[in-house]
Every structure is written in C-alpha cells, then in structure tokens.
C-alpha positions as CSV (number, residue, x, y, z in Angstrom):
1,M,68.7,23.8,145.6
2,R,71.6,21.4,146.3
3,R,73.5,19.7,143.5
4,D,76.2,18.1,145.6
5,R,75.0,14.5,145.0
6,S,75.1,14.9,141.2
7,L,78.7,16.1,141.2
8,Q,80.1,13.2,143.3
9,A,82.0,10.4,141.5
10,A,80.5,7.0,141.7
11,A,82.0,4.8,144.4
12,P,83.3,1.3,143.6
13,G,80.4,-1.2,143.7
14,S,77.8,1.5,143.0
15,V,75.6,2.1,139.9
16,G,78.5,3.7,138.1
17,A,80.5,0.5,138.3
18,M,77.5,-1.5,137.0
19,N,77.3,0.7,133.9
20,N,80.9,-0.3,133.1
21,W,80.0,-4.0,133.2
22,R,76.9,-3.3,131.2
23,Y,79.0,-1.5,128.6
24,I,81.5,-4.4,128.4
25,A,78.7,-6.9,128.0
26,L,77.0,-4.8,125.3
27,H,80.3,-4.4,123.4
28,T,81.0,-8.1,123.6
29,V,77.6,-9.2,122.3
30,A,77.5,-6.6,119.5
31,A,81.0,-7.7,118.3
32,A,80.2,-11.4,118.5
33,A,76.9,-11.0,116.6
34,F,78.6,-8.9,114.0
35,M,81.4,-11.4,113.4
36,F,78.9,-14.3,113.4
37,L,76.7,-12.7,110.8
38,L,79.6,-11.6,108.7
39,Q,81.2,-15.1,108.7
40,R,77.9,-17.1,108.3
41,Y,76.1,-15.0,105.7
42,G,78.7,-12.7,104.2
43,M,81.4,-15.3,103.7
44,N,79.2,-18.4,103.7
45,A,81.3,-20.2,106.3
46,S,80.1,-23.2,108.2
47,L,78.3,-22.9,111.6
48,D,81.2,-24.2,113.5
49,T,83.6,-21.7,112.0
50,S,81.2,-18.9,112.4
51,L,80.7,-19.6,116.1
52,L,84.4,-20.0,116.7
53,W,85.2,-16.6,115.1
54,A,82.3,-15.0,117.0
55,L,83.6,-16.4,120.3
56,G,87.2,-15.2,119.6
57,F,86.0,-11.8,118.4
58,G,83.7,-11.4,121.4
59,V,86.6,-12.2,123.9
60,C,88.8,-9.7,122.2
61,A,86.1,-7.1,122.3
62,A,85.4,-7.7,126.0
63,G,89.1,-7.3,126.7
64,L,89.2,-4.0,124.7
65,A,86.1,-2.7,126.4
66,Y,87.4,-3.6,129.9
67,K,90.7,-1.8,129.1
68,Q,88.9,1.3,127.9
69,S,86.6,1.4,130.9
70,K,89.6,1.5,133.2
71,R,91.2,4.6,131.6
C-alpha cells in the first residue's frame, strides 16, 4: 500500500490552491452577510448604509482571510 501521494504538498494551481480561494470567498460572504443583517435588522439602518457597511466589512474580511491563507 503506497501513501506517497497523500503526503505530498499541493502544488501551486492545484486543488489545494483552489481551497484557499474557496475559503477566502466563504469568509467574505459570511462576514458581509453578518454585517448586513446586523446593520439592517439589529440597528435599523437604511438599506444604503447596510450595504455600504457590508461591502466594507466584506473587503476587510477578504483581506484578512487572504493574509491568513498565506501564513
């Protein structure tokens, strides 16, 4: 029984790299949705304000997830 393939690190551009982008996208969407719901329904903000906060929070979350994936 050979287990050499399972112990190899993922090469750039392979499935392992795709998981990083998937993680970043999931982190971004979750953070933006959380901030939108908090602003819109928790704090009764307007739609424009809620969307602006969600966009800003999503961008920050994407940057943080990208930085963490490169550690």
